[in-house]
C-alpha positions as YAML, in Angstrom:
chain: A
units: angstrom
residues:
- id: 1
  name: MET
  ca: [10.79, -36.81, 15.90]
- id: 2
  name: THR
  ca: [14.19, -37.10, 15.45]
- id: 3
  name: ALA
  ca: [17.04, -33.86, 15.82]
- id: 4
  name: THR
  ca: [16.94, -33.06, 12.02]
- id: 5
  name: ALA
  ca: [12.86, -33.22, 11.92]
- id: 6
  name: LEU
  ca: [13.03, -30.77, 15.39]
- id: 7
  name: ASN
  ca: [15.02, -28.61, 13.86]
- id: 8
  name: VAL
  ca: [13.15, -28.28, 10.70]
- id: 9
  name: LEU
  ca: [10.21, -27.70, 12.71]
- id: 10
  name: SER
  ca: [11.82, -25.42, 14.34]
- id: 11
  name: PHE
  ca: [13.37, -23.32, 11.39]
- id: 12
  name: LEU
  ca: [9.64, -23.68, 9.40]
- id: 13
  name: SER
  ca: [8.26, -22.24, 12.84]
- id: 14
  name: LEU
  ca: [10.62, -19.03, 12.87]
- id: 15
  name: GLY
  ca: [9.48, -18.34, 9.46]
- id: 16
  name: PHE
  ca: [6.16, -17.49, 10.63]
- id: 17
  name: PHE
  ca: [7.95, -15.30, 13.13]
- id: 18
  name: LEU
  ca: [10.17, -13.56, 10.34]
- id: 19
  name: GLY
  ca: [7.32, -13.20, 7.95]
- id: 20
  name: MET
  ca: [5.53, -10.74, 10.95]
- id: 21
  name: ARG
  ca: [9.42, -9.05, 10.79]
- id: 22
  name: HIS
  ca: [8.97, -9.03, 6.84]
- id: 23
  name: ALA
  ca: [6.45, -6.64, 7.44]
- id: 24
  name: THR
  ca: [7.29, -3.86, 9.16]
- id: 25
  name: ASP
  ca: [10.21, -3.62, 6.45]
- id: 26
  name: ALA
  ca: [10.05, 0.60, 5.27]
- id: 27
  name: ASP
  ca: [9.16, 0.10, 2.87]
- id: 28
  name: HIS
  ca: [5.96, -2.14, 3.40]
- id: 29
  name: VAL
  ca: [4.96, 0.48, 6.00]
- id: 30
  name: VAL
  ca: [4.89, 3.67, 4.06]
- id: 31
  name: ALA
  ca: [2.86, 1.59, 1.76]
- id: 32
  name: ILE
  ca: [0.22, 0.15, 3.59]
- id: 33
  name: ALA
  ca: [-0.08, 3.48, 5.60]
- id: 34
  name: THR
  ca: [-1.09, 5.46, 2.35]
- id: 35
  name: ILE
  ca: [-3.81, 3.24, 1.63]
- id: 36
  name: VAL
  ca: [-5.39, 3.34, 4.96]
- id: 37
  name: SER
  ca: [-5.09, 6.34, 5.21]
- id: 38
  name: ARG
  ca: [-8.75, 6.93, 3.78]
- id: 39
  name: GLU
  ca: [-10.15, 3.87, 6.09]
- id: 40
  name: ARG
  ca: [-12.80, 5.05, 8.35]
- id: 41
  name: SER
  ca: [-13.10, 1.65, 9.86]
- id: 42
  name: VAL
  ca: [-10.68, -1.06, 11.80]
- id: 43
  name: ALA
  ca: [-12.00, -4.05, 10.12]
- id: 44
  name: GLY
  ca: [-11.45, -2.49, 7.06]
- id: 45
  name: SER
  ca: [-7.97, -1.70, 7.81]
- id: 46
  name: ALA
  ca: [-7.76, -5.02, 8.78]
- id: 47
  name: LEU
  ca: [-9.15, -6.64, 5.52]
- id: 48
  name: ILE
  ca: [-6.66, -4.27, 3.13]
- id: 49
  name: GLY
  ca: [-3.62, -5.24, 5.60]
- id: 50
  name: ALA
  ca: [-4.53, -9.25, 4.89]
- id: 51
  name: ALA
  ca: [-5.35, -8.32, 1.27]
- id: 52
  name: TRP
  ca: [-1.93, -6.62, 0.82]
- id: 53
  name: GLY
  ca: [0.25, -9.69, 2.45]
- id: 54
  name: VAL
  ca: [-2.08, -11.96, -0.05]
- id: 55
  name: GLY
  ca: [-0.74, -10.88, -2.86]
- id: 56
  name: HIS
  ca: [2.60, -10.55, -1.19]
- id: 57
  name: THR
  ca: [2.14, -14.23, -0.71]
- id: 58
  name: ILE
  ca: [1.42, -15.33, -3.51]
- id: 59
  name: THR
  ca: [4.32, -13.76, -5.51]
- id: 60
  name: VAL
  ca: [7.00, -14.44, -2.59]
- id: 61
  name: MET
  ca: [5.43, -18.10, -3.45]
- id: 62
  name: ALA
  ca: [5.30, -18.54, -7.42]
- id: 63
  name: VAL
  ca: [9.04, -16.91, -7.56]
- id: 64
  name: GLY
  ca: [10.59, -19.19, -4.26]
- id: 65
  name: ALA
  ca: [9.38, -22.10, -6.47]
- id: 66
  name: ALA
  ca: [10.80, -21.12, -9.03]
- id: 67
  name: ILE
  ca: [14.15, -20.29, -7.77]
- id: 68
  name: ILE
  ca: [13.74, -23.37, -5.24]
- id: 69
  name: LEU
  ca: [12.49, -26.31, -7.50]
- id: 70
  name: PHE
  ca: [13.55, -25.26, -11.13]
- id: 71
  name: GLY
  ca: [16.88, -23.19, -10.46]
- id: 72
  name: VAL
  ca: [15.96, -20.93, -12.12]
- id: 73
  name: VAL
  ca: [18.28, -18.05, -11.69]
- id: 74
  name: ILE
  ca: [17.31, -14.14, -11.47]
- id: 75
  name: PRO
  ca: [20.30, -11.90, -13.82]
- id: 76
  name: PRO
  ca: [20.79, -8.60, -12.42]
- id: 77
  name: ARG
  ca: [18.87, -6.31, -14.38]
- id: 78
  name: LEU
  ca: [15.29, -8.19, -13.92]
- id: 79
  name: GLY
  ca: [16.18, -8.30, -10.10]
- id: 80
  name: LEU
  ca: [16.40, -4.41, -9.90]
- id: 81
  name: SER
  ca: [13.86, -4.12, -11.69]
- id: 82
  name: MET
  ca: [11.45, -5.49, -9.47]
- id: 83
  name: GLU
  ca: [12.89, -3.10, -6.62]
- id: 84
  name: PHE
  ca: [12.56, -0.77, -8.60]
- id: 85
  name: ALA
  ca: [8.97, -1.19, -9.82]
- id: 86
  name: VAL
  ca: [8.35, -1.03, -5.54]
- id: 87
  name: GLY
  ca: [9.75, 2.71, -5.89]
- id: 88
  name: ILE
  ca: [7.31, 3.78, -8.90]
- id: 89
  name: MET
  ca: [4.38, 1.97, -7.15]
- id: 90
  name: LEU
  ca: [4.75, 4.31, -4.03]
- id: 91
  name: ILE
  ca: [5.25, 7.41, -6.07]
- id: 92
  name: LEU
  ca: [1.67, 6.44, -8.00]
- id: 93
  name: LEU
  ca: [0.45, 5.83, -4.11]
- id: 94
  name: GLY
  ca: [1.47, 9.17, -3.73]
- id: 95
  name: VAL
  ca: [0.56, 10.88, -6.35]
- id: 96
  name: LEU
  ca: [-3.24, 9.46, -5.96]
- id: 97
  name: THR
  ca: [-3.67, 9.82, -2.34]
- id: 98
  name: LEU
  ca: [-2.77, 13.92, -2.23]
- id: 99
  name: THR
  ca: [-4.61, 14.58, -5.82]
- id: 100
  name: GLY
  ca: [-7.64, 12.17, -4.28]
- id: 101
  name: ILE
  ca: [-7.34, 15.07, -0.70]
- id: 102
  name: GLY
  ca: [-9.52, 17.25, -2.36]
- id: 103
  name: ARG
  ca: [-8.96, 20.41, -4.73]
- id: 104
  name: THR
  ca: [-9.60, 24.78, -3.80]
- id: 105
  name: VAL
  ca: [-12.02, 26.24, -5.84]
- id: 106
  name: GLY
  ca: [-12.21, 30.13, -5.80]
- id: 107
  name: SER
  ca: [-15.39, 31.38, -4.46]
- id: 108
  name: ALA
  ca: [-15.71, 33.29, -8.03]
- id: 109
  name: GLN
  ca: [-15.95, 30.06, -9.83]
- id: 110
  name: VAL
  ca: [-18.22, 28.75, -7.12]
- id: 111
  name: GLN
  ca: [-20.21, 31.61, -6.99]
- id: 112
  name: ALA
  ca: [-20.51, 31.04, -11.10]
- id: 113
  name: SER
  ca: [-21.78, 27.45, -10.85]
- id: 114
  name: VAL
  ca: [-23.86, 27.23, -7.40]
- id: 115
  name: ARG
  ca: [-27.34, 28.95, -8.94]
- id: 116
  name: GLY
  ca: [-28.74, 31.13, -6.06]
- id: 117
  name: GLY
  ca: [-25.48, 30.92, -4.28]
- id: 118
  name: HIS
  ca: [-24.78, 34.41, -2.66]
- id: 119
  name: ALA
  ca: [-21.27, 35.61, -1.64]
- id: 120
  name: PRO
  ca: [-22.31, 36.15, 1.94]
- id: 121
  name: ASP
  ca: [-23.53, 32.23, 2.75]
- id: 122
  name: LEU
  ca: [-20.76, 31.10, 1.31]
- id: 123
  name: HIS
  ca: [-17.71, 29.70, 3.86]
- id: 124
  name: ASP
  ca: [-14.68, 27.39, 3.60]
- id: 125
  name: HIS
  ca: [-13.83, 25.12, 5.62]
- id: 126
  name: LEU
  ca: [-13.33, 21.01, 5.63]
- id: 127
  name: HIS
  ca: [-16.19, 18.27, 5.83]
- id: 128
  name: ALA
  ca: [-16.26, 14.79, 4.56]
- id: 129
  name: HIS
  ca: [-18.84, 13.17, 1.98]
- id: 130
  name: GLY
  ca: [-18.39, 9.67, 3.04]
- id: 131
  name: ASP
  ca: [-14.63, 8.57, 4.00]
- id: 132
  name: TYR
  ca: [-14.03, 11.50, 1.15]
- id: 133
  name: VAL
  ca: [-12.24, 15.11, 3.27]
- id: 134
  name: HIS
  ca: [-12.00, 18.49, 1.25]
- id: 135
  name: ARG
  ca: [-12.37, 21.80, 1.76]
- id: 136
  name: HIS
  ca: [-14.09, 24.33, -0.84]
- id: 137
  name: PRO
  ca: [-16.27, 27.62, -0.30]
- id: 138
  name: HIS
  ca: [-19.46, 26.15, -0.02]
- id: 139
  name: GLY
  ca: [-22.65, 26.97, 1.95]
- id: 140
  name: HIS
  ca: [-25.83, 26.09, 3.36]
- id: 141
  name: ASP
  ca: [-29.21, 26.74, 1.37]
- id: 142
  name: PRO
  ca: [-30.39, 24.12, -0.84]
- id: 143
  name: GLY
  ca: [-27.93, 24.52, -4.07]
- id: 144
  name: ALA
  ca: [-25.64, 26.24, -2.56]
- id: 145
  name: HIS
  ca: [-23.17, 23.95, -2.09]
- id: 146
  name: GLY
  ca: [-20.87, 23.78, -5.44]
- id: 147
  name: HIS
  ca: [-21.32, 20.02, -5.83]
- id: 148
  name: ALA
  ca: [-23.71, 17.27, -5.17]
- id: 149
  name: GLU
  ca: [-22.17, 14.78, -2.91]
- id: 150
  name: GLY
  ca: [-21.91, 12.07, -5.56]
- id: 151
  name: GLN
  ca: [-19.86, 14.43, -7.38]
- id: 152
  name: THR
  ca: [-16.43, 13.41, -5.53]
- id: 153
  name: PRO
  ca: [-14.00, 11.24, -6.88]
- id: 154
  name: LEU
  ca: [-14.74, 8.57, -4.64]
- id: 155
  name: ALA
  ca: [-18.57, 8.72, -4.95]
- id: 156
  name: ARG
  ca: [-18.55, 8.43, -8.73]
- id: 157
  name: LEU
  ca: [-15.94, 5.74, -8.53]
- id: 158
  name: ASP
  ca: [-18.16, 4.07, -6.40]
- id: 159
  name: GLN
  ca: [-20.98, 4.52, -9.05]
- id: 160
  name: SER
  ca: [-18.99, 2.62, -11.42]
- id: 161
  name: TRP
  ca: [-18.58, -1.03, -12.62]
- id: 162
  name: LEU
  ca: [-16.18, -1.25, -9.59]
- id: 163
  name: GLY
  ca: [-19.18, -0.34, -7.20]
- id: 164
  name: ARG
  ca: [-20.70, -3.37, -8.27]
- id: 165
  name: PHE
  ca: [-17.68, -5.86, -7.20]
- id: 166
  name: ALA
  ca: [-17.51, -5.37, -3.58]
- id: 167
  name: PRO
  ca: [-14.06, -6.31, -2.95]
- id: 168
  name: TRP
  ca: [-12.69, -3.79, -5.04]
- id: 169
  name: GLN
  ca: [-11.45, -1.68, -2.68]
- id: 170
  name: TRP
  ca: [-8.89, -4.22, -1.58]
- id: 171
  name: LEU
  ca: [-7.11, -4.47, -5.20]
- id: 172
  name: ARG
  ca: [-5.15, -2.11, -4.68]
- id: 173
  name: PRO
  ca: [-3.61, -3.51, -1.75]
- id: 174
  name: PHE
  ca: [-3.56, -6.36, -3.24]
- id: 175
  name: ALA
  ca: [-1.90, -5.14, -6.44]
- id: 176
  name: VAL
  ca: [0.47, -3.05, -3.80]
- id: 177
  name: GLY
  ca: [1.28, -6.48, -2.42]
- id: 178
  name: LEU
  ca: [2.29, -8.36, -6.17]
- id: 179
  name: VAL
  ca: [4.83, -6.03, -6.65]
- id: 180
  name: HIS
  ca: [6.61, -6.36, -2.89]
- id: 181
  name: GLY
  ca: [6.45, -9.86, -3.17]
- id: 182
  name: LEU
  ca: [8.16, -9.86, -6.27]
- id: 183
  name: ALA
  ca: [10.77, -7.24, -4.71]
- id: 184
  name: GLY
  ca: [11.15, -9.68, -1.28]
- id: 185
  name: SER
  ca: [10.84, -13.24, -3.01]
- id: 186
  name: ALA
  ca: [14.59, -13.74, -4.47]
- id: 187
  name: ALA
  ca: [16.03, -13.41, -1.12]
- id: 188
  name: VAL
  ca: [13.67, -14.85, 1.15]
- id: 189
  name: ALA
  ca: [13.89, -17.99, -1.35]
- id: 190
  name: LEU
  ca: [17.80, -18.24, -1.99]
- id: 191
  name: MET
  ca: [18.43, -17.78, 2.23]
- id: 192
  name: VAL
  ca: [15.64, -21.09, 2.53]
- id: 193
  name: LEU
  ca: [18.10, -23.01, -0.36]
- id: 194
  name: SER
  ca: [21.09, -22.40, 1.60]
- id: 195
  name: ILE
  ca: [20.06, -23.80, 5.28]
- id: 196
  name: ILE
  ca: [17.19, -26.20, 3.79]
- id: 197
  name: ARG
  ca: [17.83, -28.90, 1.25]
- id: 198
  name: ASP
  ca: [14.99, -30.30, 0.86]
- id: 199
  name: PRO
  ca: [12.62, -28.24, -1.71]
- id: 200
  name: PHE
  ca: [9.15, -29.59, 0.22]
- id: 201
  name: ALA
  ca: [10.26, -28.43, 3.34]
- id: 202
  name: ALA
  ca: [11.67, -24.96, 1.68]
- id: 203
  name: LEU
  ca: [8.25, -24.44, 0.28]
- id: 204
  name: GLY
  ca: [6.47, -25.10, 3.47]
- id: 205
  name: TYR
  ca: [9.25, -22.18, 5.41]
- id: 206
  name: LEU
  ca: [8.24, -19.88, 2.82]
- id: 207
  name: LEU
  ca: [3.76, -20.95, 2.94]
- id: 208
  name: LEU
  ca: [4.56, -19.97, 6.84]
- id: 209
  name: PHE
  ca: [6.77, -16.98, 5.62]
- id: 210
  name: GLY
  ca: [3.89, -15.47, 3.87]
- id: 211
  name: LEU
  ca: [1.34, -15.96, 6.51]
- id: 212
  name: GLY
  ca: [3.40, -14.56, 9.46]
- id: 213
  name: THR
  ca: [2.98, -11.93, 6.52]
- id: 214
  name: ILE
  ca: [-0.32, -11.71, 6.25]
- id: 215
  name: ALA
  ca: [-0.79, -11.72, 10.34]
- id: 216
  name: GLY
  ca: [2.07, -8.82, 10.89]
- id: 217
  name: MET
  ca: [0.63, -6.86, 8.34]
- id: 218
  name: MET
  ca: [-3.05, -7.27, 9.77]
- id: 219
  name: LEU
  ca: [-1.70, -5.99, 12.60]
- id: 220
  name: ILE
  ca: [0.12, -2.53, 11.21]
- id: 221
  name: THR
  ca: [-2.82, -1.63, 9.67]
- id: 222
  name: LEU
  ca: [-4.62, -1.50, 12.47]
- id: 223
  name: MET
  ca: [-2.23, 0.14, 14.54]
- id: 224
  name: LEU
  ca: [-1.77, 2.80, 11.99]
- id: 225
  name: SER
  ca: [-5.65, 2.79, 10.61]
- id: 226
  name: ALA
  ca: [-6.68, 4.57, 14.49]
- id: 227
  name: PRO
  ca: [-5.39, 7.85, 14.19]
- id: 228
  name: PHE
  ca: [-6.75, 8.30, 10.47]
- id: 229
  name: VAL
  ca: [-10.29, 6.47, 11.62]
- id: 230
  name: PHE
  ca: [-10.69, 8.66, 14.70]
- id: 231
  name: SER
  ca: [-9.98, 11.80, 13.60]
- id: 232
  name: ALA
  ca: [-12.01, 11.29, 10.36]
- id: 233
  name: VAL
  ca: [-14.90, 11.79, 11.95]
- id: 234
  name: ASN
  ca: [-13.63, 13.72, 14.95]
- id: 235
  name: LEU
  ca: [-10.52, 16.34, 13.69]
- id: 236
  name: PRO
  ca: [-11.66, 16.00, 10.10]
- id: 237
  name: LYS
  ca: [-8.91, 19.09, 9.61]
- id: 238
  name: PHE
  ca: [-5.91, 17.11, 11.57]
- id: 239
  name: ASN
  ca: [-7.04, 13.90, 9.15]
- id: 240
  name: TRP
  ca: [-6.87, 16.01, 6.56]
- id: 241
  name: ARG
  ca: [-3.52, 17.08, 7.27]
- id: 242
  name: LEU
  ca: [-2.00, 13.02, 8.06]
- id: 243
  name: ARG
  ca: [-3.32, 11.94, 4.44]
- id: 244
  name: VAL
  ca: [-1.69, 14.76, 2.89]
- id: 245
  name: ALA
  ca: [1.39, 13.78, 4.88]
- id: 246
  name: SER
  ca: [1.11, 9.87, 3.94]
- id: 247
  name: GLY
  ca: [1.08, 11.19, 0.35]
- id: 248
  name: LEU
  ca: [3.85, 12.97, 1.10]
- id: 249
  name: VAL
  ca: [6.33, 10.15, 2.68]
- id: 250
  name: SER
  ca: [5.27, 7.76, 0.46]
- id: 251
  name: PHE
  ca: [5.95, 9.72, -2.81]
- id: 252
  name: LEU
  ca: [9.13, 10.92, -1.46]
- id: 253
  name: PHE
  ca: [10.65, 7.49, -0.18]
- id: 254
  name: GLY
  ca: [9.50, 6.48, -3.68]
- id: 255
  name: LEU
  ca: [11.28, 9.00, -5.28]
- id: 256
  name: ALA
  ca: [14.24, 7.81, -3.22]
- id: 257
  name: LEU
  ca: [13.97, 4.27, -4.37]
- id: 258
  name: VAL
  ca: [14.14, 4.74, -7.66]
- id: 259
  name: TYR
  ca: [17.28, 6.91, -7.23]
- id: 260
  name: GLY
  ca: [18.80, 4.36, -5.49]
- id: 261
  name: ILE
  ca: [18.15, 1.30, -7.36]
- id: 262
  name: GLY
  ca: [18.21, 3.31, -10.62]
- id: 263
  name: PHE
  ca: [20.54, 5.82, -10.72]
- id: 264
  name: ALA
  ca: [23.32, 5.27, -8.02]
- id: 265
  name: GLU
  ca: [26.28, 3.04, -8.94]
- id: 266
  name: GLY
  ca: [25.26, -0.16, -9.87]
- id: 267
  name: GLY
  ca: [22.09, 0.97, -10.08]
- id: 268
  name: LEU
  ca: [19.25, -0.75, -13.38]
- id: 269
  name: PHE
  ca: [20.52, 1.89, -15.56]
- id: 270
  name: THR
  ca: [24.07, 2.03, -15.52]
- id: 271
  name: ALA
  ca: [26.65, -0.14, -17.95]
- id: 272
  name: ALA
  ca: [27.29, -2.01, -15.07]
- id: 273
  name: PRO
  ca: [24.12, -2.67, -12.32]
- id: 274
  name: ALA
  ca: [24.70, -5.31, -9.57]
- id: 275
  name: TRP
  ca: [22.07, -6.85, -7.79]
- id: 276
  name: GLU
  ca: [22.21, -8.72, -4.30]
- id: 277
  name: PRO
  ca: [19.42, -9.86, -3.21]
- id: 278
  name: HIS
  ca: [18.09, -8.73, 0.43]
...
């Protein structure tokens, strides 16, 4: 094996480990932590990480191939728009998590809606329906719960047409991975192009980078999901607080990205946008 071939092989191998490192970027961790906050199995969390990594790899390969093979140049506004989309997505993830945790229902409303319910029989604590943890005044007598188990938001979603599509729960991390891949693909492709002149070797690097990202994100989701999986069964109140925290972090981190990318000096909505892939 020649020295040149050995150097290329070493660089391709490096791509896998850099992909694993790329999975630990702050915005990636925040997004995936918000998504796995409602998971109740370690295996399901690993699949979520894999779905995110596959989505990320698809866009990195697509955009990277356009840059490497066809010399596509991404203008500043488009590059900033791709990164701006990450901030919007984190805000939406935070909002969806916070609004899906549960709503407090006034005891008077519960008494009016529950037939045969009596105020002394009602009490208030956190409880779960599957992986939906929430709280409201309720009783344990027949008909005194306040709502049927099938009337929670996640139960209604499971009963919709999505419930008949087995992998639907992986579509959200897949879509999130697609958006993250758009934001980082240009930087990765330009870095590879500056070092590897052979376009097919550069594409090989991108593929290994993507596989490393998938592996890295699976490991991260396994670690992040552990407290959610454990507390969902044993400590529902703590689980509720963890999910609130994950939603708030995603929302606030997204706001910071939106401001920094969109409105700070050289941002997307300024007169002279300046974008440097990173």
